[in-house]
N, CA, C and O of each residue as an XYZ file, in Angstrom:
936
protein
N     -30.659    100.383    -99.905
C     -29.263    100.848    -99.897
C     -28.810    101.110   -101.330
O     -28.880    100.230   -102.188
N     -28.350    102.319   -101.570
C     -27.874    102.663   -102.907
C     -26.530    101.991   -103.160
O     -25.830    101.627   -102.214
N     -26.157    101.821   -104.452
C     -24.878    101.185   -104.769
C     -23.695    101.862   -104.083
O     -22.757    101.194   -103.646
N     -23.745    103.191   -103.990
C     -22.613    103.908   -103.393
C     -22.481    103.644   -101.901
O     -21.407    103.829   -101.330
N     -23.594    103.201   -101.250
C     -23.557    102.918    -99.824
C     -23.241    101.455    -99.548
O     -23.020    101.079    -98.397
N     -23.217    100.628   -100.583
C     -22.916     99.212   -100.410
C     -21.411     99.035   -100.209
O     -20.624     99.457   -101.056
N     -20.997     98.405    -99.082
C     -19.543     98.273    -98.823
C     -18.818     97.441    -99.882
O     -17.650     97.695   -100.178
N     -19.511     96.441   -100.457
C     -18.889     95.641   -101.505
C     -18.668     96.481   -102.761
O     -17.620     96.390   -103.399
N     -19.644     97.285   -103.105
C     -19.519     98.169   -104.266
C     -18.362     99.142   -104.058
O     -17.546     99.348   -104.956
N     -18.297     99.738   -102.863
C     -17.228    100.690   -102.563
C     -15.869    100.005   -102.547
O     -14.870    100.582   -102.979
N     -15.834     98.766   -102.046
C     -14.572     98.018   -102.002
C     -14.036     97.782   -103.410
O     -12.855     98.001   -103.678
N     -14.910     97.335   -104.304
C     -14.482     97.114   -105.688
C     -14.106     98.432   -106.367
O     -13.209     98.470   -107.209
N     -14.798     99.511   -105.994
C     -14.454    100.820   -106.559
C     -13.054    101.241   -106.115
O     -12.302    101.827   -106.894
N     -12.709    100.945   -104.875
C     -11.366    101.256   -104.383
C     -10.299    100.471   -105.152
O      -9.244    100.999   -105.504
N     -10.612     99.175   -105.404
C      -9.653     98.324   -106.113
C      -9.496     98.776   -107.559
O      -8.381     98.973   -108.043
N     -10.628     98.938   -108.242
C     -10.586     99.309   -109.660
C     -10.056    100.724   -109.859
O      -9.442    101.033   -110.880
N     -10.303    101.581   -108.864
C      -9.819    102.961   -108.951
C      -8.384    103.102   -108.496
O      -7.844    104.208   -108.471
N      -7.751    101.980   -108.130
C      -6.346    101.980   -107.693
C      -6.140    103.006   -106.586
O      -5.259    103.862   -106.660
N      -6.986    102.896   -105.546
C      -6.882    103.804   -104.409
C      -5.452    103.786   -103.856
O      -4.903    102.717   -103.590
N      -4.853    104.958   -103.683
C      -3.441    105.036   -103.307
C      -3.170    104.413   -101.941
O      -2.154    103.746   -101.747
N      -4.084    104.635   -100.996
C      -3.906    104.054    -99.673
C      -3.904    102.538    -99.725
O      -3.074    101.888    -99.089
N      -4.831    101.978   -100.480
C      -4.904    100.528   -100.633
C      -3.671     99.983   -101.343
O      -3.119     98.961   -100.935
N      -3.240    100.656   -102.393
C      -2.066    100.213   -103.153
C      -0.816    100.225   -102.283
O      -0.003     99.304   -102.356
N      -0.654    101.265   -101.456
C       0.523    101.357   -100.581
C       0.562    100.188    -99.598
O       1.622     99.615    -99.345
N      -0.586     99.843    -99.055
C      -0.657     98.735    -98.096
C      -0.328     97.415    -98.782
O       0.422     96.602    -98.242
N      -0.886     97.200    -99.967
C      -0.639     95.957   -100.707
C       0.833     95.843   -101.093
O       1.423     94.770   -100.966
N       1.425     96.927   -101.558
C       2.821     96.885   -101.989
C       3.754     96.603   -100.811
O       4.709     95.839   -100.951
N       3.487     97.212    -99.654
C       4.313     96.940    -98.481
C       4.165     95.484    -98.057
O       5.145     94.847    -97.669
N       2.961     94.962    -98.127
C       2.728     93.563    -97.783
C       3.542     92.637    -98.675
O       4.177     91.697    -98.196
N       3.519     92.910    -99.977
C       4.262     92.078   -100.922
C       5.770     92.192   -100.700
O       6.484     91.191   -100.755
N       6.253     93.408   -100.450
C       7.685     93.603   -100.225
C       8.156     92.822    -99.007
O       9.181     92.142    -99.062
N       7.417     92.915    -97.910
C       7.803     92.229    -96.672
C       7.762     90.720    -96.857
O       8.701     90.018    -96.480
N       6.672     90.218    -97.438
C       6.512     88.770    -97.575
C       7.506     88.171    -98.569
O       8.071     87.107    -98.316
N       7.718     88.846    -99.692
C       8.660     88.333   -100.689
C      10.083     88.302   -100.144
O      10.812     87.335   -100.365
N      10.483     89.358    -99.432
C      11.821     89.382    -98.859
C      11.979     88.298    -97.798
O      13.017     87.640    -97.726
N      10.956     88.116    -96.983
C      11.005     87.086    -95.934
C      11.138     85.695    -96.546
O      11.934     84.883    -96.075
N      10.366     85.419    -97.589
C      10.425     84.101    -98.230
C      11.766     83.898    -98.922
O      12.311     82.794    -98.899
N      12.302     84.946    -99.537
C      13.611     84.836   -100.185
C      14.701     84.490    -99.165
O      15.499     83.578    -99.386
N      14.727     85.215    -98.060
C      15.729     84.955    -97.025
C      15.545     83.570    -96.408
O      16.515     82.844    -96.188
N      14.289     83.213    -96.130
C      14.027     81.897    -95.549
C      14.434     80.785    -96.497
O      14.949     79.758    -96.056
N      14.212     80.971    -97.797
C      14.570     79.948    -98.788
C      16.083     79.778    -98.876
O      16.584     78.655    -98.937
N      16.813     80.900    -98.881
C      18.278     80.837    -98.956
C      18.844     80.042    -97.781
O      19.821     79.311    -97.940
N      18.244     80.180    -96.620
C      18.719     79.466    -95.435
C      18.170     78.044    -95.349
O      18.884     77.118    -94.965
N      16.907     77.879    -95.708
C      16.224     76.600    -95.457
C      16.522     75.530    -96.499
O      16.594     74.351    -96.153
N      16.698     75.902    -97.759
C      16.929     74.898    -98.799
C      18.209     74.093    -98.550
O      18.158     72.864    -98.575
N      19.348     74.741    -98.310
C      20.551     73.940    -98.029
C      20.460     73.163    -96.726
O      20.986     72.053    -96.640
N      19.800     73.720    -95.701
C      19.663     72.991    -94.440
C      18.809     71.744    -94.629
O      19.158     70.668    -94.143
N      17.687     71.887    -95.335
C      16.833     70.738    -95.591
C      17.548     69.661    -96.379
O      17.413     68.475    -96.081
N      18.314     70.073    -97.390
C      19.078     69.113    -98.189
C      20.152     68.434    -97.341
O      20.375     67.230    -97.467
N      20.815     69.201    -96.478
C      21.855     68.631    -95.616
C      21.265     67.597    -94.665
O      21.876     66.554    -94.432
N      20.091     67.870    -94.116
C      19.453     66.907    -93.218
C      19.067     65.631    -93.958
O      19.042     64.549    -93.371
N      18.768     65.760    -95.242
C      18.405     64.582    -96.032
C      19.618     63.731    -96.380
O      19.491     62.516    -96.533
N      20.782     64.339    -96.505
C      21.954     63.627    -97.029
C      22.932     63.170    -95.954
O      23.588     62.141    -96.118
N      23.040     63.912    -94.865
C      24.026     63.566    -93.836
C      23.365     62.887    -92.648
O      22.222     63.194    -92.308
N      24.077     61.972    -92.020
C      23.656     61.323    -90.786
C      24.621     61.746    -89.690
O      25.830     61.557    -89.826
N      24.110     62.314    -88.609
C      24.960     62.795    -87.528
C      24.160     62.752    -86.225
O      22.930     62.714    -86.256
N      24.848     62.757    -85.080
C      24.147     62.735    -83.791
C      23.231     63.946    -83.638
O      23.641     65.081    -83.883
N      22.010     63.700    -83.237
C      21.050     64.781    -83.059
C      20.229     65.094    -84.295
O      19.371     65.976    -84.271
N      20.494     64.362    -85.387
C      19.764     64.636    -86.628
C      18.262     64.429    -86.437
O      17.463     65.281    -86.825
N      17.882     63.310    -85.845
C      16.454     63.024    -85.662
C      15.783     64.082    -84.784
O      14.650     64.490    -85.037
N      16.504     64.518    -83.751
C      15.944     65.556    -82.880
C      15.737     66.857    -83.653
O      14.743     67.554    -83.450
N      16.681     67.182    -84.541
C      16.557     68.400    -85.343
C      15.387     68.302    -86.316
O      14.681     69.284    -86.548
N      15.182     67.104    -86.889
C      14.050     66.899    -87.797
C      12.728     67.059    -87.049
O      11.798     67.699    -87.539
N      12.661     66.467    -85.854
C      11.444     66.591    -85.036
C      11.193     68.055    -84.686
O      10.053     68.518    -84.726
N      12.253     68.784    -84.343
C      12.106     70.196    -83.994
C      11.589     71.004    -85.180
O      10.692     71.833    -85.022
N      12.150     70.769    -86.368
C      11.684     71.481    -87.561
C      10.218     71.184    -87.853
O       9.444     72.083    -88.178
N       9.848     69.914    -87.733
C       8.461     69.533    -87.977
C       7.528     70.204    -86.965
O       6.428     70.638    -87.309
N       7.988     70.281    -85.709
C       7.172     70.927    -84.680
C       7.027     72.421    -84.945
O       5.956     72.993    -84.741
N       8.118     73.055    -85.403
C       8.092     74.500    -85.648
C       7.252     74.877    -86.860
O       6.929     76.050    -87.048
N       6.893     73.891    -87.690
C       5.989     74.183    -88.805
C       4.645     74.686    -88.297
O       3.951     75.437    -88.982
N       4.288     74.263    -87.089
C       3.027     74.715    -86.488
C       3.222     75.770    -85.422
O       2.359     75.951    -84.562
N       4.364     76.483    -85.467
C       4.655     77.512    -84.470
C       3.577     78.597    -84.477
O       3.317     79.201    -85.518
N       2.942     78.852    -83.315
C       1.921     79.921    -83.265
C       2.544     81.272    -83.613
O       3.571     81.637    -83.042
N       1.949     82.012    -84.529
C       2.532     83.300    -84.943
C       2.744     84.272    -83.792
O       3.729     85.010    -83.781
N       1.828     84.283    -82.816
C       1.983     85.227    -81.712
C       3.207     84.887    -80.871
O       3.840     85.780    -80.308
N       3.545     83.604    -80.782
C       4.755     83.206    -80.048
C       5.997     83.677    -80.798
O       6.932     84.201    -80.192
N       6.003     83.490    -82.114
C       7.117     83.982    -82.921
C       7.243     85.499    -82.791
O       8.348     86.026    -82.667
N       6.120     86.189    -82.819
C       6.133     87.643    -82.669
C       6.670     88.073    -81.317
O       7.430     89.037    -81.223
N       6.275     87.358    -80.266
C       6.747     87.684    -78.916
C       8.264     87.487    -78.806
O       8.965     88.307    -78.211
N       8.758     86.389    -79.389
C      10.209     86.127    -79.349
C      10.988     87.220    -80.070
O      12.012     87.690    -79.574
N      10.502     87.622    -81.238
C      11.182     88.679    -81.984
C      11.071     90.015    -81.240
O      12.018     90.801    -81.227
N       9.934     90.262    -80.632
C       9.746     91.493    -79.843
C      10.769     91.572    -78.714
O      11.402     92.608    -78.513
N      10.926     90.468    -77.977
C      11.895     90.442    -76.875
C      13.321     90.592    -77.388
O      14.168     91.192    -76.726
N      13.579     90.046    -78.565
C      14.917     90.129    -79.159
C      15.260     91.553    -79.582
O      16.402     91.990    -79.446
N      14.258     92.276    -80.099
C      14.503     93.600    -80.676
C      14.146     94.755    -79.748
O      14.458     95.906    -80.053
N      13.500     94.470    -78.626
C      13.128     95.543    -77.698
C      14.373     96.169    -77.087
O      15.472     95.627    -77.208
N      14.199     97.304    -76.436
C      15.351     98.025    -75.879
C      16.144     97.175    -74.893
O      17.364     97.305    -74.799
N      15.456     96.309    -74.162
C      16.137     95.453    -73.181
C      16.699     94.192    -73.826
O      17.396     93.423    -73.162
N      16.412     93.965    -75.100
C      16.859     92.764    -75.788
C      18.270     92.903    -76.339
O      18.829     94.000    -76.365
N      18.842     91.791    -76.779
C      20.232     91.818    -77.286
C      20.415     92.646    -78.552
O      21.522     93.110    -78.830
N      19.349     92.838    -79.322
C      19.461     93.613    -80.561
C      18.731     94.959    -80.473
O      18.490     95.614    -81.487
N      18.391     95.352    -79.263
C      17.629     96.587    -79.082
C      18.352     97.833    -79.541
O      17.715     98.820    -79.911
N      19.692     97.802    -79.520
C      20.471     98.977    -79.904
C      20.312     99.360    -81.368
O      20.620    100.488    -81.754
N      19.831     98.422    -82.187
C      19.702     98.701    -83.621
C      18.390     99.386    -83.978
O      18.222     99.835    -85.111
N      17.464     99.474    -83.040
C      16.210    100.178    -83.278
C      15.344     99.568    -84.378
O      14.732    100.290    -85.165
N      15.296     98.248    -84.428
C      14.562     97.572    -85.496
C      13.088     97.325    -85.165
O      12.289     97.043    -86.059
N      12.729     97.431    -83.890
C      11.345     97.167    -83.514
C      10.411     98.192    -84.148
O      10.747     99.372    -84.253
N       9.224     97.727    -84.572
C       8.221     98.557    -85.240
C       8.730     99.119    -86.567
O       8.469    100.269    -86.921
N       9.461     98.274    -87.284
C       9.914     98.599    -88.637
C       9.598     97.411    -89.545
O       9.360     96.307    -89.056
N       9.594     97.627    -90.862
C       9.396     96.491    -91.772
C      10.436     95.395    -91.586
O      10.143     94.221    -91.812
N      11.653     95.765    -91.177
C      12.700     94.763    -90.949
C      12.286     93.779    -89.871
O      12.505     92.575    -90.011
N      11.688     94.280    -88.796
C      11.220     93.406    -87.726
C      10.139     92.449    -88.234
O      10.085     91.289    -87.826
N       9.285     92.943    -89.122
C       8.232     92.103    -89.689
C       8.828     91.012    -90.572
O       8.353     89.877    -90.575
N       9.870     91.363    -91.319
C      10.546     90.373    -92.156
C      11.162     89.282    -91.285
O      11.045     88.097    -91.597
N      11.817     89.678    -90.197
C      12.434     88.704    -89.293
C      11.385     87.742    -88.740
O      11.607     86.532    -88.695
N      10.239     88.287    -88.317
C       9.171     87.442    -87.775
C       8.651     86.459    -88.821
O       8.408     85.291    -88.516
N       8.486     86.929    -90.040
C       7.987     86.044    -91.092
C       9.020     85.007    -91.493
O       8.659     83.879    -91.829
N      10.302     85.363    -91.465
C      11.352     84.378    -91.751
C      11.298     83.242    -90.739
O      11.422     82.072    -91.103
N      11.111     83.587    -89.472
C      11.038     82.567    -88.419
C       9.850     81.632    -88.648
O       9.937     80.439    -88.358
N       8.760     82.157    -89.155
C       7.575     81.335    -89.402
C       7.710     80.473    -90.657
O       7.250     79.332    -90.685
N       8.343     81.024    -91.690
C       8.421     80.334    -92.982
C       9.587     79.351    -93.038
O       9.489     78.304    -93.677
N      10.686     79.685    -92.372
C      11.902     78.870    -92.429
C      11.662     77.390    -92.127
O      12.068     76.550    -92.929
N      11.021     77.028    -91.009
C      10.844     75.590    -90.732
C       9.971     74.873    -91.749
O      10.168     73.684    -91.999
N       9.013     75.574    -92.337
C       8.160     74.954    -93.351
C       8.997     74.565    -94.570
O       8.924     73.430    -95.041
N       9.786     75.506    -95.075
C      10.592     75.234    -96.262
C      11.674     74.196    -95.957
O      11.920     73.305    -96.769
N      12.317     74.305    -94.799
C      13.396     73.372    -94.447
C      12.868     71.948    -94.294
O      13.459     71.007    -94.822
N      11.764     71.789    -93.578
C      11.226     70.451    -93.332
C      10.735     69.794    -94.617
O      10.992     68.612    -94.843
N      10.032     70.546    -95.457
C       9.510     69.976    -96.694
C      10.618     69.734    -97.710
O      10.538     68.799    -98.507
N      11.664     70.581    -97.687
C      12.821     70.342    -98.548
C      13.510     69.039    -98.154
O      13.888     68.246    -99.016
N      13.668     68.826    -96.868
C      14.286     67.588    -96.385
C      13.524     66.371    -96.877
O      14.137     65.386    -97.290
N      12.210     66.420    -96.841
C      11.403     65.291    -97.311
C      11.587     65.062    -98.806
O      11.758     63.929    -99.255
N      11.551     66.147    -99.569
C      11.678     66.026   -101.025
C      13.046     65.470   -101.420
O      13.137     64.549   -102.231
N      14.103     66.031   -100.845
C      15.462     65.616   -101.214
C      15.743     64.199   -100.724
O      16.401     63.427   -101.422
N      15.260     63.847    -99.547
C      15.489     62.495    -99.029
C      14.800     61.452    -99.904
O      15.348     60.373   -100.131
N      13.618     61.763   -100.388
C      12.916     60.843   -101.281
C      13.714     60.628   -102.569
O      13.870     59.494   -103.022
N      14.215     61.708   -103.152
C      15.016     61.594   -104.372
C      16.334     60.864   -104.108
O      16.782     60.069   -104.933
N      16.943     61.133   -102.972
C      18.209     60.479   -102.638
C      18.027     58.970   -102.499
O      18.851     58.189   -102.974
N      16.953     58.575   -101.851
C      16.681     57.135   -101.715
C      16.427     56.487   -103.068
O      16.769     55.325   -103.285
N      15.826     57.247   -103.972
C      15.499     56.704   -105.290
C      16.742     56.565   -106.173
O      16.871     55.605   -106.933
N      17.652     57.534   -106.063
C      18.823     57.554   -106.943
C      20.130     57.243   -106.217
O      21.207     57.529   -106.741
N      20.053     56.668   -105.033
C      21.258     56.457   -104.220
C      22.311     55.639   -104.962
O      23.488     55.998   -104.961
N      21.895     54.544   -105.593
C      22.872     53.675   -106.262
C      23.537     54.390   -107.440
O      24.752     54.292   -107.615
N      22.761     55.101   -108.241
C      23.346     55.809   -109.379
C      24.320     56.891   -108.913
O      25.380     57.075   -109.510
N      23.959     57.602   -107.847
C      24.829     58.666   -107.353
C      26.129     58.097   -106.785
O      27.203     58.666   -106.982
N      26.020     56.972   -106.078
C      27.226     56.352   -105.528
C      28.124     55.800   -106.638
O      29.350     55.843   -106.538
N      27.493     55.279   -107.697
C      28.288     54.732   -108.795
C      29.088     55.820   -109.511
O      30.117     55.546   -110.129
N      28.599     57.052   -109.418
C      29.328     58.176   -110.015
C      30.394     58.730   -109.073
O      31.141     59.644   -109.423
N      30.446     58.159   -107.881
C      31.455     58.583   -106.916
C      31.180     59.932   -106.285
O      32.106     60.601   -105.827
N      29.921     60.343   -106.254
C      29.578     61.653   -105.707
C      29.453     61.593   -104.186
O      28.821     60.687   -103.642
N      30.052     62.554   -103.515
C      29.875     62.710   -102.081
C      28.633     63.566   -101.823
O      28.055     64.155   -102.737
N      28.243     63.614   -100.543
C      27.013     64.335   -100.207
C      27.033     65.787   -100.675
O      26.027     66.305   -101.162
N      28.194     66.442   -100.523
C      28.264     67.848   -100.898
C      28.039     68.046   -102.389
O      27.451     69.047   -102.801
N      28.502     67.100   -103.203
C      28.288     67.169   -104.651
C      26.875     66.761   -105.031
O      26.336     67.209   -106.043
N      26.273     65.892   -104.193
C      24.902     65.458   -104.474
C      23.888     66.579   -104.247
O      22.860     66.644   -104.921
N      24.191     67.467   -103.283
C      23.204     68.458   -102.852
C      22.663     69.312   -103.998
O      21.447     69.356   -104.182
N      23.518     70.000   -104.788
C      22.958     70.823   -105.871
C      22.232     69.996   -106.924
O      21.251     70.455   -107.508
N      22.714     68.770   -107.170
C      22.063     67.908   -108.159
C      20.648     67.547   -107.729
O      19.709     67.625   -108.521
N      20.502     67.152   -106.469
C      19.188     66.747   -105.968
C      18.259     67.946   -105.815
O      17.060     67.841   -106.075
N      18.805     69.083   -105.395
C      17.966     70.281   -105.282
C      17.428     70.696   -106.655
O      16.269     71.091   -106.782
N      18.275     70.602   -107.670
C      17.827     70.946   -109.017
C      16.782     69.952   -109.514
O      15.798     70.343   -110.143
N      16.996     68.671   -109.234
C      16.054     67.652   -109.675
C      14.700     67.813   -108.983
O      13.662     67.450   -109.537
N      14.723     68.361   -107.768
C      13.481     68.544   -107.006
C      12.904     69.947   -107.180
O      12.045     70.364   -106.403
N      13.371     70.677   -108.195
C      13.048     72.099   -108.312
C      11.552     72.379   -108.410
O      11.079     73.371   -107.856
N      10.802     71.528   -109.101
C       9.365     71.789   -109.228
C       8.663     71.626   -107.887
O       7.827     72.445   -107.504
N       9.013     70.559   -107.180
C       8.430     70.357   -105.857
C       8.841     71.442   -104.886
O       8.037     71.878   -104.062
N      10.088     71.882   -104.973
C      10.578     72.917   -104.070
C       9.941     74.266   -104.371
O       9.727     75.067   -103.461
N       9.637     74.522   -105.631
C       8.940     75.761   -105.966
C       7.556     75.774   -105.324
O       7.098     76.813   -104.847
N       6.900     74.631   -105.314
C       5.610     74.527   -104.643
C       5.764     74.787   -103.151
O       4.929     75.454   -102.540
N       6.834     74.258   -102.569
C       7.118     74.472   -101.144
C       7.321     75.958   -100.860
O       6.795     76.480    -99.877
N       8.076     76.636   -101.711
C       8.334     78.060   -101.522
C       7.039     78.864   -101.659
O       6.815     79.815   -100.909
N       6.196     78.488   -102.605
C       4.902     79.163   -102.756
C       4.033     78.964   -101.519
O       3.315     79.873   -101.101
N       4.102     77.771   -100.937
C       3.362     77.528    -99.690
C       3.886     78.427    -98.577
O       3.114     78.950    -97.774
N       5.206     78.601    -98.538
C       5.784     79.501    -97.553
C       5.347     80.936    -97.757
O       5.088     81.657    -96.794
N       5.265     81.355    -99.024
C       4.808     82.713    -99.309
C       3.345     82.888    -98.898
O       2.954     83.943    -98.399
N       2.544     81.846    -99.111
C       1.151     81.915    -98.683
C       1.036     82.103    -97.183
O       0.204     82.876    -96.709
N       1.881     81.387    -96.426
C       1.876     81.528    -94.972
C       2.299     82.939    -94.576
O       1.690     83.548    -93.697
N       3.336     83.456    -95.220
C       3.845     84.780    -94.865
C       2.836     85.879    -95.183
O       2.605     86.769    -94.365
N       2.244     85.817    -96.353
C       1.343     86.895    -96.785
C       0.052     86.943    -95.970
O      -0.577     87.996    -95.865
N      -0.345     85.801    -95.389
C      -1.584     85.758    -94.612
C      -1.347     85.956    -93.123
O      -2.291     85.871    -92.338
N      -0.120     86.216    -92.718
C       0.232     86.336    -91.306
C      -0.248     87.662    -90.717
O      -0.151     88.707    -91.359
N      -0.768     87.607    -89.487
C      -1.244     88.823    -88.839
C      -0.696     88.982    -87.428
O      -0.269     90.075    -87.054
N      -0.700     87.895    -86.627
C      -0.331     88.005    -85.215
C       1.082     88.497    -84.989
O       1.299     89.456    -84.248
N       2.054     87.841    -85.632
C       3.462     88.187    -85.410
C       3.784     89.590    -85.914
O       4.462     90.359    -85.234
N       3.295     89.919    -87.105
C       3.628     91.239    -87.671
C       2.932     92.365    -86.916
O       3.421     93.494    -86.884
N       1.788     92.055    -86.308
C       1.106     93.065    -85.487
C       1.940     93.382    -84.256
O       2.058     94.543    -83.865
N       2.522     92.345    -83.640
C       3.309     92.527    -82.414
C       4.594     93.302    -82.685
O       4.911     94.248    -81.964
N       5.336     92.909    -83.721
C       6.657     93.511    -83.956
C       6.604     94.732    -84.863
O       7.534     95.539    -84.879
N       5.507     94.870    -85.625
C       5.405     96.003    -86.541
C       4.626     97.170    -85.986
O       4.879     98.322    -86.340
N       3.670     96.874    -85.110
C       2.906     97.944    -84.488
C       1.775     98.503    -85.332
O       1.018     99.349    -84.856
N       1.639     98.049    -86.585
C       0.556     98.497    -87.457
C       0.552    100.023    -87.618
O      -0.487    100.671    -87.497
N       1.731    100.576    -87.893
C       1.875    102.030    -88.016
C       1.524    102.451    -89.440
O       2.054    101.908    -90.409
N       0.633    103.416    -89.550
C       0.153    103.860    -90.856
C       1.306    104.387    -91.704
O       2.058    105.263    -91.278
N       1.431    103.839    -92.914
C       2.459    104.276    -93.839
C       3.838    103.723    -93.565
O       4.776    104.001    -94.311
N       3.976    102.940    -92.502
C       5.288    102.403    -92.143
C       5.261    100.884    -92.059
O       6.049    100.210    -92.722
N       4.355    100.341    -91.245
C       4.313     98.887    -91.044
C       2.904     98.328    -91.213
O       2.637     97.199    -90.800
N       2.024     99.082    -91.798
C       0.636     98.613    -91.952
C       0.520     97.766    -93.218
O       0.667     98.279    -94.327
N       0.261     96.486    -93.054
C       0.130     95.556    -94.178
C      -1.326     95.116    -94.299
O      -2.174     95.551    -93.520
N      -1.615     94.260    -95.267
C      -3.005     93.907    -95.548
C      -3.713     93.279    -94.358
O      -4.819     93.687    -94.003
N      -3.082     92.293    -93.745
C      -3.758     91.566    -92.665
C      -4.025     92.462    -91.459
O      -5.119     92.442    -90.895
N      -3.021     93.249    -91.066
C      -3.215     94.119    -89.902
C      -4.199     95.242    -90.222
O      -4.948     95.683    -89.350
N      -4.195     95.702    -91.473
C      -5.148     96.747    -91.876
C      -6.581     96.236    -91.831
O      -7.492     96.956    -91.424
N      -6.775     94.995    -92.248
C      -8.128     94.420    -92.221
C      -8.658     94.388    -90.796
O      -9.814     94.734    -90.550
N      -7.804     93.970    -89.848
C      -8.208     93.931    -88.437
C      -8.563     95.335    -87.951
O      -9.605     95.538    -87.327
N      -7.692     96.300    -88.240
C      -7.901     97.667    -87.771
C      -9.134     98.303    -88.393
O      -9.968     98.869    -87.687
N      -9.252     98.210    -89.720
C     -10.366     98.880    -90.403
C     -11.703     98.249    -90.037
O     -12.715     98.947    -89.971
N     -11.722     96.964    -89.802
C     -12.965     96.314    -89.365
C     -13.372     96.824    -87.990
O     -14.547     97.100    -87.752
N     -12.407     96.950    -87.085
C     -12.720     97.449    -85.737
C     -13.181     98.900    -85.776
O     -13.949     99.322    -84.912
N     -12.726     99.679    -86.769
C     -13.130    101.073    -86.915
C     -14.460    101.203    -87.650
O     -15.055    102.281    -87.673
N     -14.927    100.111    -88.248
C     -16.163    100.163    -89.015
C     -15.975    100.605    -90.439
O     -16.953    100.876    -91.136
N     -14.719    100.687    -90.897
C     -14.427    101.074    -92.285
C     -14.446     99.812    -93.147
O     -13.404     99.328    -93.588
N     -15.647     99.291    -93.378
C     -15.782     98.014    -94.074
C     -15.339     98.054    -95.538
O     -14.768     97.068    -96.005
N     -15.566     99.128    -96.282
C     -15.122     99.121    -97.688
C     -13.621     98.854    -97.843
O     -13.225     98.025    -98.662
N     -12.785     99.549    -97.065
C     -11.342     99.335    -97.172
C     -10.963     97.943    -96.681
O     -10.117     97.280    -97.282
N     -11.589     97.496    -95.588
C     -11.312     96.155    -95.068
C     -11.692     95.091    -96.096
O     -10.955     94.129    -96.309
N     -12.853     95.277    -96.731
C     -13.293     94.323    -97.753
C     -12.388     94.370    -98.981
O     -12.056     93.332    -99.553
N     -11.991     95.572    -99.384
C     -11.111     95.701   -100.532
C      -9.800     94.976   -100.313
O      -9.324     94.254   -101.189
N      -9.217     95.172    -99.134
C      -7.967     94.478    -98.801
C      -8.192     92.969    -98.695
O      -7.340     92.176    -99.095
N      -9.336     92.589    -98.156
C      -9.662     91.160    -98.050
C      -9.791     90.512    -99.419
O      -9.347     89.381    -99.621
N     -10.393     91.220   -100.350
C     -10.537     90.692   -101.712
C      -9.176     90.535   -102.369
O      -8.909     89.528   -103.025
N      -8.310     91.536   -102.190
C      -6.957     91.456   -102.762
C      -6.183     90.305   -102.139
O      -5.503     89.560   -102.844
N      -6.282     90.152   -100.818
C      -5.565     89.077   -100.128
C      -6.079     87.712   -100.565
O      -5.293     86.797   -100.811
N      -7.391     87.577   -100.661
C      -7.974     86.316   -101.116
C      -7.554     86.004   -102.550
O      -7.264     84.855   -102.880
N      -7.522     87.026   -103.395
C      -7.079     86.833   -104.781
C      -5.624     86.398   -104.829
O      -5.247     85.548   -105.635
N      -4.810     86.986   -103.961
C      -3.392     86.632   -103.908
C      -3.201     85.184   -103.482
O      -2.413     84.454   -104.082
N      -3.924     84.771   -102.445
C      -3.833     83.386   -101.970
C      -4.310     82.418   -103.043
O      -3.716     81.357   -103.234
N      -5.386     82.781   -103.748
C      -5.890     81.938   -104.834
C      -4.864     81.808   -105.946
O      -4.658     80.724   -106.491
N      -4.217     82.931   -106.281
C      -3.183     82.920   -107.321
C      -2.015     82.022   -106.909
O      -1.489     81.272   -107.732
N      -1.613     82.095   -105.653
C      -0.509     81.258   -105.159
C      -0.865     79.784   -105.284
O      -0.046     78.981   -105.732
N      -2.089     79.423   -104.887
C      -2.516     78.028   -104.990
C      -2.601     77.573   -106.442
O      -2.271     76.431   -106.762
N      -3.046     78.475   -107.319
C      -3.100     78.137   -108.745
C      -1.703     77.902   -109.302
O      -1.490     76.971   -110.078
N      -0.753     78.743   -108.910
C       0.629     78.573   -109.361
C       1.209     77.267   -108.838
O       1.899     76.554   -109.567
N       0.929     76.950   -107.569
C       1.425     75.703   -106.990
C       0.859     74.496   -107.732
O       1.564     73.516   -107.972
N      -0.419     74.577   -108.091
C      -1.045     73.476   -108.837
C      -0.430     73.346   -110.228
O      -0.172     72.236   -110.693
N      -0.198     74.474   -110.889
C       0.409     74.447   -112.219
C       1.817     73.858   -112.177
O       2.203     73.085   -113.054
N       2.577     74.232   -111.148
C       3.932     73.701   -111.002
C       3.881     72.205   -110.780
O       4.674     71.461   -111.357
N       2.946     71.754   -109.941
C       2.811     70.318   -109.673
C       2.437     69.540   -110.923
O       2.979     68.464   -111.175
N       1.512     70.080   -111.704
C       1.101     69.398   -112.941
C       2.220     69.400   -113.961
O       2.414     68.418   -114.677
N       2.959     70.499   -114.033
C       4.102     70.547   -114.959
C       5.141     69.508   -114.601
O       5.701     68.846   -115.475
N       5.398     69.369   -113.293
C       6.365     68.356   -112.841
C       5.913     66.952   -113.194
O       6.722     66.118   -113.600
N       4.628     66.691   -113.042
C       4.102     65.352   -113.365
C       4.255     65.050   -114.847
O       4.601     63.928   -115.218
N       4.001     66.043   -115.702
C       4.094     65.821   -117.147
C       5.542     65.618   -117.580
O       5.828     64.770   -118.425
N       6.456     66.397   -117.001
C       7.860     66.328   -117.431
C       8.584     65.130   -116.829
O       9.397     64.486   -117.492
N       8.284     64.842   -115.584
C       9.028     63.776   -114.899
C       8.291     62.453   -114.859
O       8.870     61.425   -114.508
N       7.035     62.473   -115.211
C       6.250     61.233   -115.254
C       5.752     60.767   -113.916
O       5.081     59.738   -113.831
């Protein structure tokens, strides 16, 4: 087999040559995942902190539900969003199905419980550690929330990176609600599935290499953040 016929050689040639088709797929993947993680973080961080600081009826049930949803099967999340956005669904009039917006919604549903549950653990640990000092300052829970979230910022950044890793590697939910439409909703994971089934191994391998590199980079960043926190906070 000549180098030009080797799928690995061709895959690296596509990456190094900045193949436009590959770049478009990667950029759409990043846009969808980053937006989903941003929205999920905005919603999940205050909820997780609130669960750590307030005691109210049903709190334990809500914590159990969040922990359970951390393992929510992506295809179930995709099916729920599909039913919500389909023509017969309550949001069908907006025509969001098979658009990047639908993919963002599906990824938010998957990432939200992860960030919320882990935020609750981080903030509750800090609250238990500093409870006496915070009470001596006369701070109520609402005033404690931004203080504890800031103090837990390194750990929470790791949590957010974990959420981004989950979003960027997702395939089932985005396939259901996005439809894998070329140039519209085709992202790295769905493209890998499609191109492999078509026998287009160079493009599938190229996307796989980029995705693996992205996941490795996320884990490296999470490790760096964790080590930085250990050095600064002891």
